[in-house]
Backbone as numpy.savetxt, mean C-alpha at the origin, in Angstrom:
# Nx Ny Nz CAx CAy CAz Cx Cy Cz
8.77 -28.21 37.38 9.61 -29.32 37.83 10.78 -28.77 38.63
10.97 -29.31 39.84 12.09 -28.95 40.71 12.14 -27.44 41.00
10.99 -26.75 40.84 10.94 -25.33 41.13 11.70 -24.48 40.14
12.08 -25.05 39.02 12.86 -24.30 38.04 11.99 -24.00 36.82
12.21 -22.81 36.24 11.48 -22.45 35.03 12.06 -23.18 33.82
11.23 -23.35 32.83 11.66 -23.97 31.58 11.72 -22.90 30.49
12.85 -22.83 29.81 12.98 -21.93 28.67 12.48 -22.66 27.43
11.41 -22.18 26.85 10.82 -22.83 25.67 11.04 -21.94 24.46
11.81 -22.44 23.49 12.05 -21.69 22.25 11.17 -22.27 21.15
10.38 -21.42 20.53 9.49 -21.85 19.44 9.87 -21.09 18.18
10.43 -21.81 17.22 10.77 -21.19 15.94 9.51 -21.13 15.07
9.46 -20.11 14.19 8.30 -19.92 13.30 6.99 -19.94 14.09
6.96 -19.16 15.16 5.80 -19.21 16.05 4.52 -18.73 15.36
4.69 -17.97 14.27 3.50 -17.51 13.55 2.72 -18.66 12.91
3.34 -19.83 12.80 2.63 -20.98 12.22 1.62 -21.59 13.19
1.72 -21.26 14.47 0.73 -21.72 15.44 -0.57 -20.96 15.22
-1.70 -21.67 15.25 -2.97 -20.99 15.08 -3.34 -20.24 16.38
-4.46 -19.54 16.36 -4.84 -18.70 17.50 -5.05 -19.52 18.77
-5.71 -20.64 18.64 -5.95 -21.47 19.82 -4.64 -22.01 20.40
-3.74 -22.41 19.52 -2.45 -22.91 19.99 -1.64 -21.81 20.68
-1.71 -20.59 20.14 -1.02 -19.48 20.79 -1.61 -19.19 22.17
-2.94 -19.28 22.25 -3.59 -19.04 23.55 -3.15 -20.04 24.61
-2.77 -21.23 24.18 -2.39 -22.27 25.15 -1.11 -21.90 25.91
-0.33 -20.98 25.38 0.88 -20.54 26.07 0.56 -19.61 27.25
-0.58 -18.93 27.20 -0.84 -17.83 28.14 -0.80 -18.25 29.60
-1.52 -19.30 30.03 -1.53 -19.62 31.46 -0.16 -20.01 32.00
0.63 -20.75 31.20 1.95 -21.17 31.71 2.96 -20.04 31.64
2.71 -19.04 30.79 3.54 -17.84 30.81 3.22 -17.02 32.05
1.93 -16.90 32.37 1.52 -16.06 33.49 1.93 -16.63 34.84
1.88 -17.98 34.98 2.25 -18.55 36.29 3.75 -18.83 36.41
4.49 -18.47 35.35 5.94 -18.59 35.42 6.48 -19.97 35.13
5.62 -20.90 34.67 6.11 -22.25 34.36 7.14 -22.21 33.24
6.93 -21.37 32.25 7.87 -21.29 31.12 8.26 -19.85 30.87
9.43 -19.71 30.30 9.85 -18.45 29.67 9.79 -18.73 28.17
8.88 -18.08 27.50 8.67 -18.35 26.08 9.52 -17.41 25.24
10.28 -18.00 24.34 11.03 -17.23 23.34 10.54 -17.70 21.97
9.92 -16.80 21.24 9.41 -17.15 19.91 10.16 -16.40 18.85
10.37 -17.04 17.72 11.04 -16.41 16.57 10.11 -16.47 15.37
10.07 -15.38 14.62 9.22 -15.35 13.43 9.80 -14.40 12.40
9.62 -14.73 11.15 10.02 -13.84 10.06 8.86 -12.94 9.65
7.70 -13.12 10.27 6.53 -12.32 9.94 6.40 -11.15 10.92
5.52 -10.22 10.59 5.25 -9.09 11.47 4.37 -9.58 12.62
4.84 -9.54 13.88 4.04 -10.04 15.00 2.69 -9.36 15.13
2.61 -8.09 14.72 1.33 -7.38 14.81 0.24 -8.05 13.98
0.65 -8.70 12.88 -0.32 -9.34 12.01 -0.56 -10.80 12.39
0.46 -11.47 12.88 0.43 -12.92 12.97 0.23 -13.48 14.38
0.42 -12.67 15.42 0.32 -13.18 16.78 -0.88 -12.57 17.51
-1.45 -13.34 18.42 -2.58 -12.87 19.22 -2.19 -11.62 20.02
-3.14 -10.71 20.16 -2.88 -9.51 20.96 -2.57 -9.88 22.40
-3.24 -10.93 22.92 -3.01 -11.35 24.31 -1.57 -11.84 24.50
-1.08 -12.57 23.51 0.30 -13.08 23.58 1.29 -11.92 23.46
1.01 -11.01 22.54 1.91 -9.87 22.35 1.97 -9.00 23.60
0.84 -8.85 24.29 0.82 -7.98 25.47 1.66 -8.53 26.61
1.96 -9.81 26.58 2.76 -10.44 27.63 4.21 -10.66 27.18
4.53 -10.16 26.00 5.86 -10.41 25.45 6.59 -9.11 25.18
7.88 -9.23 25.08 8.71 -8.10 24.65 9.18 -8.42 23.24
8.94 -7.51 22.31 9.27 -7.75 20.90 10.63 -7.15 20.59
11.52 -7.99 20.13 12.85 -7.55 19.68 12.91 -7.71 18.17
13.23 -6.64 17.47 13.25 -6.68 16.01 14.68 -6.86 15.52
14.89 -7.86 14.68 16.20 -8.10 14.08 16.24 -7.41 12.72
17.23 -6.57 12.53 17.36 -5.82 11.29 18.26 -6.53 10.30
18.07 -6.20 9.03 18.95 -6.75 7.99 20.37 -6.21 8.19
21.37 -6.99 7.79 22.76 -6.54 7.84 22.99 -5.45 6.81
23.87 -4.51 7.14 24.31 -3.57 6.13 25.56 -4.12 5.44
26.06 -3.39 4.45 27.21 -3.88 3.69 28.44 -4.10 4.54
28.65 -3.24 5.53 29.85 -3.36 6.37 29.81 -4.63 7.21
28.66 -4.95 7.81 28.59 -6.15 8.64 28.63 -7.42 7.80
28.08 -7.37 6.60 28.18 -8.54 5.71 29.63 -8.79 5.29
30.35 -7.71 5.03 31.78 -7.84 4.69 32.55 -8.44 5.85
32.21 -8.03 7.08 32.86 -8.58 8.26 32.56 -10.07 8.41
31.31 -10.48 8.16 30.96 -11.91 8.19 31.77 -12.69 7.16
31.93 -12.10 5.97 32.69 -12.77 4.92 34.15 -12.95 5.35
34.72 -11.94 6.00 36.11 -12.04 6.47 36.25 -13.11 7.56
35.27 -13.18 8.47 35.32 -14.22 9.52 35.25 -15.61 8.91
34.42 -15.77 7.88 34.33 -17.06 7.21 35.67 -17.44 6.60
36.34 -16.46 6.02 37.66 -16.73 5.41 38.69 -17.10 6.47
38.60 -16.42 7.63 39.54 -16.75 8.71 39.27 -18.15 9.25
38.00 -18.50 9.38 37.64 -19.83 9.87 38.10 -20.92 8.91
37.94 -20.66 7.63 38.33 -21.64 6.61 39.84 -21.65 6.37
40.50 -20.56 6.74 41.93 -20.47 6.50 42.27 -20.25 5.04
41.35 -19.69 4.28 41.58 -19.39 2.86 40.67 -18.26 2.44
41.15 -17.50 1.48 40.36 -16.36 1.00 39.40 -16.81 -0.10
38.32 -16.10 -0.22 37.42 -16.34 -1.34 38.08 -15.85 -2.62
38.00 -16.61 -3.70 38.69 -16.24 -4.95 37.91 -15.17 -5.72
37.82 -13.98 -5.14 37.03 -12.91 -5.73 37.88 -11.66 -5.89
37.67 -10.94 -7.00 38.29 -9.61 -7.08 37.41 -8.63 -6.31
37.87 -7.38 -6.21 37.17 -6.40 -5.37 35.72 -6.18 -5.85
35.55 -6.11 -7.17 34.20 -5.88 -7.70 33.28 -7.07 -7.40
33.84 -8.28 -7.46 33.04 -9.47 -7.18 32.66 -9.54 -5.70
33.56 -9.06 -4.82 33.22 -9.02 -3.40 32.01 -8.10 -3.16
32.03 -6.95 -3.82 30.90 -6.03 -3.68 29.62 -6.67 -4.23
29.75 -7.41 -5.32 28.59 -8.08 -5.91 28.03 -9.14 -4.97
28.93 -9.88 -4.30 28.49 -10.91 -3.38 27.71 -10.30 -2.21
28.20 -9.19 -1.69 27.51 -8.50 -0.60 26.12 -8.06 -1.06
26.04 -7.54 -2.28 24.75 -7.09 -2.80 23.80 -8.27 -2.97
24.30 -9.40 -3.44 23.46 -10.57 -3.67 22.91 -11.12 -2.36
23.65 -10.97 -1.26 23.18 -11.47 0.03 21.96 -10.71 0.52
21.79 -9.49 0.04 20.57 -8.71 0.31 20.28 -8.59 1.80
21.33 -8.31 2.59 21.14 -8.07 4.01 21.03 -9.31 4.88
21.18 -10.50 4.29 20.98 -11.76 5.01 22.34 -12.40 5.30
22.69 -12.46 6.60 24.00 -13.02 6.98 24.12 -14.49 6.62
23.05 -15.26 6.83 23.09 -16.67 6.49 23.30 -16.86 4.99
22.73 -15.96 4.20 22.85 -16.09 2.75 24.29 -15.89 2.29
25.00 -14.91 2.87 26.35 -14.66 2.39 27.27 -15.83 2.75
27.01 -16.50 3.88 27.81 -17.67 4.24 27.49 -18.85 3.31
26.22 -19.00 2.96 25.84 -20.07 2.03 26.45 -19.82 0.66
26.43 -18.57 0.21 27.02 -18.24 -1.09 28.54 -18.46 -1.06
29.17 -18.11 0.08 30.62 -18.33 0.19 30.95 -19.82 0.08
30.16 -20.68 0.74 30.38 -22.12 0.63 30.25 -22.60 -0.81
29.27 -22.05 -1.53 29.07 -22.44 -2.92 30.26 -22.04 -3.78
30.82 -20.86 -3.50 31.98 -20.40 -4.27 33.17 -21.31 -4.03
33.46 -21.63 -2.76 34.59 -22.51 -2.46 34.39 -23.90 -3.09
33.15 -24.34 -3.12 32.88 -25.67 -3.65 33.00 -25.72 -5.17
32.64 -24.61 -5.83 32.50 -24.64 -7.28 33.65 -24.00 -8.05
34.36 -23.05 -7.43 35.42 -22.35 -8.17 36.60 -23.27 -8.40
37.22 -23.12 -9.57 38.39 -23.93 -9.88 39.60 -23.41 -9.11
40.58 -24.28 -8.94 41.79 -23.92 -8.21 42.52 -22.79 -8.93
43.03 -21.83 -8.17 43.75 -20.67 -8.68 42.88 -19.76 -9.55
41.56 -19.96 -9.52 40.66 -19.10 -10.29 40.34 -17.86 -9.48
40.27 -16.70 -10.15 39.88 -15.46 -9.48 38.66 -14.92 -10.23
37.57 -14.80 -9.50 36.28 -14.50 -10.12 36.02 -13.00 -10.20
35.54 -12.57 -11.37 34.99 -11.22 -11.50 33.48 -11.31 -11.29
32.75 -10.19 -11.29 31.30 -10.27 -11.02 30.54 -11.21 -11.94
30.87 -11.23 -13.23 30.13 -12.10 -14.14 30.41 -13.57 -13.87
31.68 -13.91 -13.58 32.01 -15.29 -13.25 31.34 -15.71 -11.95
31.27 -14.78 -11.00 30.59 -15.06 -9.74 29.12 -15.38 -9.99
28.47 -14.56 -10.82 27.06 -14.78 -11.11 26.84 -16.13 -11.79
27.77 -16.51 -12.64 27.64 -17.81 -13.33 27.70 -18.97 -12.35
28.47 -18.82 -11.27 28.62 -19.91 -10.30 27.42 -19.98 -9.36
27.08 -18.85 -8.76 26.05 -18.89 -7.72 24.67 -18.49 -8.24
24.64 -18.01 -9.52 23.41 -17.51 -10.11 22.87 -16.38 -9.26
21.58 -16.16 -9.32 21.04 -14.98 -8.65 20.14 -15.39 -7.50
20.37 -14.79 -6.35 19.52 -15.08 -5.20 18.27 -14.22 -5.27
17.10 -14.83 -5.06 15.85 -14.07 -5.08 15.82 -13.08 -3.94
15.34 -11.86 -4.17 15.29 -10.87 -3.08 14.31 -11.30 -2.00
14.59 -10.86 -0.78 13.68 -11.13 0.33 12.37 -10.41 0.07
11.27 -11.13 0.20 9.97 -10.52 -0.08 8.91 -11.28 0.68
8.63 -10.85 1.90 7.60 -11.51 2.67 6.74 -10.46 3.36
5.61 -10.89 3.90 4.65 -9.95 4.46 5.22 -9.17 5.64
6.10 -9.81 6.41 6.44 -9.20 7.68 7.66 -8.32 7.66
8.49 -8.40 6.60 9.71 -7.62 6.63 9.69 -6.58 5.52
10.48 -6.83 4.46 10.69 -5.81 3.44 9.80 -6.09 2.24
8.69 -6.77 2.46 7.95 -7.27 1.33 6.66 -6.56 1.02
5.68 -7.39 0.75 4.40 -6.97 0.19 3.84 -5.70 0.83
3.63 -5.69 2.14 2.96 -4.56 2.78 3.85 -3.32 2.79
5.12 -3.49 3.13 6.01 -2.34 3.21 6.25 -1.72 1.84
6.45 -2.55 0.82 6.79 -2.00 -0.49 5.58 -1.36 -1.15
4.39 -1.92 -0.99 3.23 -1.27 -1.60 2.95 0.05 -0.90
3.22 0.12 0.41 3.09 1.38 1.14 4.09 2.40 0.62
5.33 1.95 0.39 6.36 2.86 -0.13 6.01 3.35 -1.53
5.48 2.45 -2.36 5.06 2.85 -3.71 3.94 3.88 -3.64
2.93 3.61 -2.83 1.78 4.52 -2.73 2.23 5.90 -2.23
3.05 5.93 -1.22 3.47 7.21 -0.66 4.41 7.96 -1.60
5.18 7.25 -2.41 6.04 7.91 -3.39 5.20 8.56 -4.49
4.14 7.87 -4.92 3.23 8.47 -5.90 2.55 9.69 -5.30
2.03 9.53 -4.07 1.37 10.65 -3.38 2.32 11.82 -3.21
3.59 11.53 -2.97 4.59 12.58 -2.75 5.19 13.13 -4.03
4.62 12.75 -5.19 5.05 13.29 -6.49 6.52 13.03 -6.77
6.98 11.83 -6.45 8.36 11.43 -6.73 8.34 10.26 -7.71
8.37 10.53 -9.03 8.27 9.43 -10.00 9.44 8.47 -9.95
10.63 8.96 -9.59 11.80 8.08 -9.56 11.68 7.06 -8.43
11.31 7.53 -7.24 11.12 6.59 -6.13 9.98 5.63 -6.43
8.90 6.15 -7.03 7.76 5.29 -7.35 8.16 4.19 -8.33
8.94 4.55 -9.34 9.40 3.54 -10.30 10.31 2.52 -9.64
11.14 2.98 -8.70 12.04 2.06 -8.00 11.25 1.01 -7.24
10.24 1.44 -6.47 9.47 0.47 -5.69 8.61 -0.42 -6.59
8.12 0.14 -7.69 7.39 -0.68 -8.65 8.31 -1.77 -9.21
9.54 -1.39 -9.56 10.50 -2.36 -10.09 10.88 -3.40 -9.03
11.03 -2.96 -7.77 11.31 -3.91 -6.69 10.24 -4.99 -6.61
9.00 -4.57 -6.74 7.89 -5.52 -6.60 7.79 -6.42 -7.83
8.04 -5.87 -9.02 8.11 -6.72 -10.21 9.21 -7.77 -10.04
10.38 -7.29 -9.58 11.56 -8.15 -9.46 11.33 -9.28 -8.47
10.50 -9.01 -7.45 10.25 -10.02 -6.42 9.10 -10.95 -6.77
8.47 -10.73 -7.92 7.42 -11.65 -8.34 6.03 -11.27 -7.91
5.82 -10.01 -7.53 4.48 -9.56 -7.15 3.53 -9.70 -8.35
2.28 -9.98 -8.09 1.27 -10.08 -9.13 1.07 -8.70 -9.76
1.40 -8.52 -11.05 1.26 -7.21 -11.68 -0.16 -6.68 -11.67
-1.15 -7.57 -11.72 -2.53 -7.08 -11.67 -2.88 -6.49 -10.30
-2.25 -7.01 -9.25 -2.40 -6.39 -7.93 -1.86 -4.97 -7.97
-0.69 -4.79 -8.60 -0.10 -3.46 -8.71 -0.99 -2.55 -9.55
-1.57 -3.11 -10.62 -2.48 -2.32 -11.45 -3.69 -1.85 -10.66
-4.24 -2.74 -9.84 -5.40 -2.35 -9.03 -5.02 -1.26 -8.02
-3.82 -1.36 -7.46 -3.40 -0.34 -6.50 -3.17 1.01 -7.19
-2.68 1.00 -8.42 -2.52 2.25 -9.16 -3.87 2.91 -9.41
-4.88 2.09 -9.70 -6.23 2.62 -9.87 -6.71 3.27 -8.57
-6.45 2.62 -7.46 -6.82 3.18 -6.16 -6.11 4.51 -5.92
-4.81 4.58 -6.23 -4.06 5.83 -6.04 -4.65 6.95 -6.88
-5.06 6.63 -8.10 -5.65 7.64 -8.97 -6.91 8.23 -8.35
-7.71 7.39 -7.69 -8.95 7.87 -7.07 -8.69 8.58 -5.76
-7.78 8.04 -4.96 -7.59 8.56 -3.60 -6.74 9.81 -3.56
-5.66 9.86 -4.35 -4.66 10.91 -4.18 -4.64 11.94 -5.31
-5.34 11.67 -6.40 -5.36 12.61 -7.53 -6.77 13.07 -7.81
-7.68 12.11 -7.89 -9.09 12.45 -8.02 -9.36 13.38 -9.19
-10.14 14.42 -8.93 -10.54 15.34 -9.99 -9.52 16.44 -10.26
-8.39 16.43 -9.54 -7.32 17.35 -9.90 -6.81 17.02 -11.31
-6.91 15.75 -11.69 -6.61 15.32 -13.06 -7.50 14.12 -13.37
-8.69 14.36 -13.95 -9.61 13.26 -14.21 -9.05 12.18 -15.13
-8.00 12.51 -15.89 -7.41 11.50 -16.78 -6.62 10.44 -16.02
-6.26 10.73 -14.76 -5.43 9.80 -14.01 -6.12 8.44 -13.86
-7.40 8.46 -13.53 -8.14 7.20 -13.36 -8.27 6.48 -14.70
-8.47 7.23 -15.76 -8.58 6.64 -17.10 -7.28 5.93 -17.47
-6.16 6.60 -17.23 -4.86 6.03 -17.60 -4.52 4.84 -16.71
-4.81 4.92 -15.42 -4.52 3.79 -14.53 -5.34 2.56 -14.93
-6.62 2.78 -15.24 -7.46 1.67 -15.70 -6.96 1.10 -17.02
-6.56 1.99 -17.93 -6.06 1.53 -19.23 -4.79 0.72 -19.06
-3.92 1.13 -18.14 -2.68 0.39 -17.90 -2.97 -1.00 -17.34
-3.92 -1.07 -16.40 -4.31 -2.38 -15.85 -4.85 -3.28 -16.97
-5.70 -2.72 -17.82 -6.26 -3.51 -18.91 -5.19 -3.90 -19.93
-4.23 -3.00 -20.17 -3.14 -3.29 -21.10 -2.30 -4.46 -20.60
-2.01 -4.45 -19.29 -1.25 -5.58 -18.75 -2.06 -6.87 -18.87
-3.34 -6.79 -18.57 -4.20 -7.97 -18.66 -4.21 -8.52 -20.09
-4.09 -7.63 -21.07 -4.11 -8.02 -22.48 -2.74 -8.55 -22.94
-1.66 -7.87 -22.51 -0.32 -8.21 -23.01 0.41 -9.23 -22.16
0.18 -9.21 -20.84 0.94 -10.07 -19.94 2.35 -9.55 -19.76
3.22 -10.38 -19.13 4.61 -10.01 -18.89 5.48 -10.51 -20.05
6.56 -9.78 -20.36 6.98 -8.52 -19.72 6.43 -7.27 -20.41
5.78 -7.45 -21.58 5.36 -6.28 -22.35 4.41 -5.37 -21.56
3.47 -5.98 -20.83 2.47 -5.19 -20.13 3.00 -4.42 -18.94
4.18 -4.80 -18.45 4.73 -4.11 -17.29 5.05 -2.66 -17.61
5.42 -2.38 -18.87 5.73 -1.01 -19.26 4.50 -0.11 -19.14
3.32 -0.66 -19.44 2.10 0.14 -19.31 1.87 0.53 -17.85
2.13 -0.39 -16.93 1.98 -0.07 -15.51 3.02 0.96 -15.07
4.23 0.85 -15.62 5.27 1.84 -15.30 4.87 3.22 -15.82
4.28 3.25 -17.02 3.83 4.52 -17.58 2.76 5.16 -16.70
1.81 4.34 -16.25 0.76 4.86 -15.36 1.34 5.34 -14.05
2.32 4.62 -13.54 2.96 4.98 -12.27 3.60 6.37 -12.37
4.32 6.63 -13.47 4.96 7.93 -13.66 3.90 9.02 -13.84
2.84 8.70 -14.60 1.78 9.69 -14.81 1.15 10.09 -13.48
0.83 9.11 -12.64 0.20 9.41 -11.36 1.12 10.21 -10.46
2.42 9.84 -10.46 3.37 10.55 -9.59 3.54 12.00 -10.01
3.40 12.29 -11.31 3.62 13.65 -11.79 2.32 14.44 -11.94
1.18 13.83 -11.64 -0.10 14.52 -11.75 -0.32 15.43 -10.54
-1.13 16.50 -10.68 -1.49 17.30 -9.50 -2.26 16.44 -8.51
-2.06 16.71 -7.24 -2.62 15.84 -6.21 -3.82 16.50 -5.51
-4.80 15.67 -5.21 -5.96 16.13 -4.44 -6.63 14.94 -3.79
-6.94 15.06 -2.52 -7.77 14.05 -1.86 -9.16 14.61 -1.57
-9.56 15.64 -2.36 -10.84 16.31 -2.14 -12.02 15.37 -2.21
-12.07 14.53 -3.26 -13.18 13.59 -3.40 -13.11 12.52 -2.32
-11.90 12.06 -2.00 -11.71 11.03 -0.98 -12.24 11.49 0.37
-11.85 12.71 0.79 -12.30 13.21 2.09 -13.80 13.55 2.06
-14.28 14.04 0.91 -15.71 14.34 0.79 -16.55 13.07 0.92
-16.07 12.00 0.28 -16.81 10.73 0.35 -16.86 10.21 1.78
-15.73 10.29 2.50 -15.72 9.83 3.89 -16.65 10.68 4.75
-16.68 11.99 4.51 -17.57 12.86 5.28 -19.03 12.54 4.97
-19.32 12.28 3.70 -20.69 11.94 3.32 -21.12 10.61 3.95
-20.20 9.65 4.01 -20.52 8.36 4.64 -20.82 8.54 6.12
-20.04 9.41 6.79 -20.29 9.67 8.21 -21.66 10.31 8.39
-21.99 11.26 7.52 -23.29 11.93 7.62 -24.43 10.95 7.38
-24.26 10.06 6.40 -25.30 9.08 6.10 -25.56 8.17 7.30
-24.48 7.80 8.02 -24.64 6.93 9.18 -25.22 7.69 10.37
-24.81 8.95 10.53 -25.22 9.72 11.71 -26.65 10.21 11.64
-27.15 10.49 10.44 -28.47 11.11 10.30 -29.59 10.11 10.05
-29.24 8.83 9.87 -30.30 7.84 9.71 -31.04 7.94 8.39
-32.29 7.44 8.37 -33.05 7.31 7.12 -33.97 8.51 6.91
-33.37 9.66 6.67 -34.15 10.88 6.46 -34.75 10.87 5.05
-35.99 11.34 4.94 -36.65 11.39 3.65 -36.13 12.59 2.87
-35.80 12.42 1.59 -35.43 13.58 0.78 -36.60 14.57 0.73
-36.33 15.83 0.44 -37.44 16.79 0.36 -38.44 16.36 -0.71
-39.71 16.56 -0.41 -40.75 16.01 -1.28 -40.72 16.59 -2.69
-40.22 17.83 -2.82 -40.28 18.42 -4.16 -39.35 17.73 -5.16
-38.38 16.92 -4.70 -37.54 16.22 -5.67 -37.91 14.74 -5.77
-39.03 14.34 -5.16 -39.48 12.96 -5.27 -40.54 12.85 -6.36
-40.48 11.81 -7.16 -41.48 11.60 -8.20 -42.84 11.27 -7.59
-43.89 11.58 -8.34 -45.25 11.31 -7.86 -46.01 10.53 -8.93
-45.75 9.23 -9.06 -46.42 8.44 -10.10 -47.88 8.13 -9.80
-48.32 8.35 -8.56 -49.72 8.05 -8.21 -50.41 9.31 -7.71
-51.76 9.28 -7.76 -52.54 10.43 -7.30 -52.33 10.67 -5.80
-52.25 9.56 -5.04 -52.05 9.70 -3.60 -50.75 10.44 -3.31
-49.71 10.09 -4.05 -48.42 10.74 -3.81 -48.48 12.22 -4.20
-49.22 12.52 -5.25 -49.41 13.93 -5.62 -50.15 14.66 -4.52
-51.19 14.02 -3.98 -51.95 14.64 -2.90 -51.09 14.85 -1.66
-50.09 13.97 -1.48 -49.19 14.08 -0.33 -48.12 15.16 -0.52
-48.11 15.76 -1.70 -47.15 16.84 -1.94 -45.87 16.44 -2.64
-45.82 15.17 -3.07 -44.63 14.73 -3.79 -44.50 15.49 -5.11
-43.30 15.93 -5.42 -42.95 16.62 -6.67 -43.54 18.02 -6.75
-44.24 18.47 -5.72 -44.85 19.81 -5.74 -43.76 20.88 -5.65
-43.77 21.80 -6.61 -42.81 22.90 -6.59 -41.46 22.56 -7.18
-41.33 21.38 -7.74 -40.03 21.05 -8.35 -39.80 21.90 -9.58
-38.60 22.44 -9.70 -38.23 23.28 -10.85 -37.19 22.53 -11.68
-37.51 22.35 -12.95 -36.66 21.62 -13.88 -35.48 22.52 -14.27
-34.29 22.12 -13.86 -33.13 23.01 -13.99 -32.90 23.48 -15.42
-33.14 22.62 -16.40 -32.86 23.01 -17.78 -33.79 24.12 -18.27
-34.90 24.32 -17.57 -35.81 25.40 -17.94 -35.50 26.70 -17.21
-34.54 26.68 -16.31 -34.19 27.85 -15.51 -33.05 28.63 -16.15
-32.92 29.92 -15.83 -31.77 30.68 -16.33 -30.45 30.01 -15.92
-29.52 29.96 -16.83 -28.21 29.32 -16.60 -28.34 27.84 -16.26
-29.52 27.22 -16.56 -29.77 25.80 -16.28 -29.48 25.47 -14.82
-29.91 26.39 -13.92 -29.64 26.21 -12.49 -30.79 26.79 -11.69
-31.48 25.94 -10.92 -32.63 26.40 -10.16 -32.26 26.88 -8.76
-31.19 26.33 -8.19 -30.77 26.71 -6.83 -31.62 26.11 -5.73
-32.38 25.06 -6.05 -33.22 24.42 -5.03 -32.36 23.68 -4.01
-32.96 23.36 -2.88 -32.28 22.59 -1.84 -32.61 21.12 -2.03
-31.59 20.29 -2.03 -31.79 18.85 -2.29 -31.54 17.99 -1.05
-31.08 18.58 0.03 -30.84 17.81 1.24 -32.15 17.60 2.02
-32.22 16.54 2.84 -33.37 16.40 3.73 -33.55 17.67 4.58
-34.79 18.06 4.79 -35.07 19.30 5.51 -34.44 19.30 6.90
-34.44 18.13 7.56 -33.90 18.05 8.93 -32.38 18.27 8.98
-31.70 18.05 7.86 -30.24 18.20 7.83 -29.81 19.61 7.49
-30.52 20.24 6.57 -30.03 21.50 6.04 -28.90 21.26 5.05
-28.48 22.31 4.38 -27.40 22.15 3.40 -26.09 21.74 4.07
-25.36 20.89 3.41 -24.06 20.43 3.88 -23.02 20.68 2.79
-21.76 20.80 3.20 -20.68 20.86 2.22 -19.63 19.82 2.59
-19.53 18.80 1.77 -18.54 17.76 1.95 -17.32 17.98 1.06
-17.58 18.39 -0.17 -16.52 18.49 -1.18 -15.96 19.91 -1.20
-14.68 20.02 -0.91 -13.98 21.31 -0.93 -12.76 21.18 -1.81
-12.91 21.40 -3.10 -11.80 21.18 -4.03 -10.66 22.16 -3.79
-9.43 21.69 -3.78 -8.29 22.59 -3.62 -8.00 23.34 -4.92
-7.19 24.36 -4.81 -6.83 25.15 -5.99 -5.65 24.50 -6.71
-5.87 23.28 -7.19 -4.82 22.56 -7.92 -5.44 21.85 -9.11
-4.71 21.86 -10.21 -5.13 21.10 -11.38 -6.53 21.48 -11.85
-7.25 20.49 -12.35 -8.58 20.72 -12.90 -9.57 21.17 -11.83
-9.28 20.89 -10.58 -10.20 21.28 -9.51 -10.28 22.79 -9.32
-9.30 23.53 -9.85 -9.45 24.98 -9.88 -10.70 25.37 -10.66
-10.88 24.72 -11.81 -12.05 25.00 -12.64 -13.34 24.57 -11.94
-13.29 23.41 -11.28 -14.46 22.94 -10.54 -14.82 23.94 -9.44
-13.79 24.45 -8.77 -14.03 25.42 -7.69 -14.73 26.66 -8.22
-14.32 27.13 -9.39 -14.97 28.30 -9.98 -16.45 28.02 -10.23
-16.75 26.82 -10.74 -18.15 26.47 -11.00 -18.95 26.44 -9.70
-18.39 25.81 -8.66 -19.11 25.71 -7.39 -19.36 27.10 -6.79
-18.37 27.98 -6.88 -18.53 29.33 -6.35 -19.60 30.09 -7.13
-19.62 29.91 -8.45 -20.62 30.58 -9.29 -22.02 30.08 -8.95
-22.19 28.74 -8.81 -23.49 28.20 -8.46 -23.92 28.65 -7.06
-22.95 28.74 -6.15 -23.28 29.17 -4.80 -23.78 30.62 -4.80
-23.15 31.46 -5.63 -23.60 32.86 -5.75 -25.01 32.92 -6.34
-25.26 32.13 -7.41 -26.60 32.11 -8.00 -27.64 31.63 -6.97
-27.28 30.62 -6.18 -28.22 30.10 -5.18 -28.58 31.17 -4.16
-27.56 31.88 -3.67 -27.80 32.94 -2.68 -28.66 34.06 -3.27
-28.32 34.45 -4.51 -29.06 35.54 -5.15 -30.53 35.17 -5.33
-30.79 33.94 -5.76 -32.17 33.54 -6.04 -32.97 33.27 -4.77
-32.29 32.79 -3.75 -33.00 32.57 -2.49 -33.29 33.88 -1.77
-32.49 34.93 -2.07 -32.71 36.23 -1.42 -33.63 37.14 -2.22
-33.95 36.71 -3.44 -34.80 37.59 -4.28 -36.28 37.40 -3.97
């Protein structure tokens, strides 16, 4: 219209579905509109890639304590009166705002509205008036995805204190404890594995204990598992071996196992050589035959390489011993 562009501001743009987001593309490209969208979610998760590629993303950060204090002072100047708080209560108010500028102004209004004349509030009196503000916890900012990532990496990094902190943050924000229990089980498998085989047992037991006890009693079991996992020796040996085996299974197709380890329940299969030459390991010296179990076309592979940590030191000794026996018997 009139050769002028239109500035279109869309709040909560993540609520638009994919088709609705696509409808912006042609008018953005021909310059009909300048689109400004606001969202509290992570744009990478919630917005179309096509829309993101045509946009510049500006990230708004949470306020720190200094800027929240400055906002509180401006509110007092605008109102022409000070908030009836002692120094400790001021610090408490900043903490309750949890980085949200709008929240500290809303809390200030509540204090002015509710506090008695000539009253000076300490932290406990402040809490009685405004009660407790729920912490920010959403997918796109400081919530679900970021905190579970922080918890997982703290466990992997063998920091039980940080792990407990993030676990408590998620409990405090109302996260489903069974989700946390399932993630602890995953951490036991991915980051500890056979370096401490008890880790998976304890993580599973903690999940079951919470399922049995509920909140708040069951939360302690999850905290116990969290500390155990964080302080356990770490290994991703099984995790990386499994991924390598999956790649090999996809790359090599449907190869037949060697015939000597296939059963031969019929005469035809026996005639075809199935089970011919199979050696029963329990009848062999050291209960180890040293036969090859991989498809002939593949040859022997090594996926699992246990590190010299925790129980996997013992596993490594066994693998080295079996490897020596295999070489000796194949060369004899």
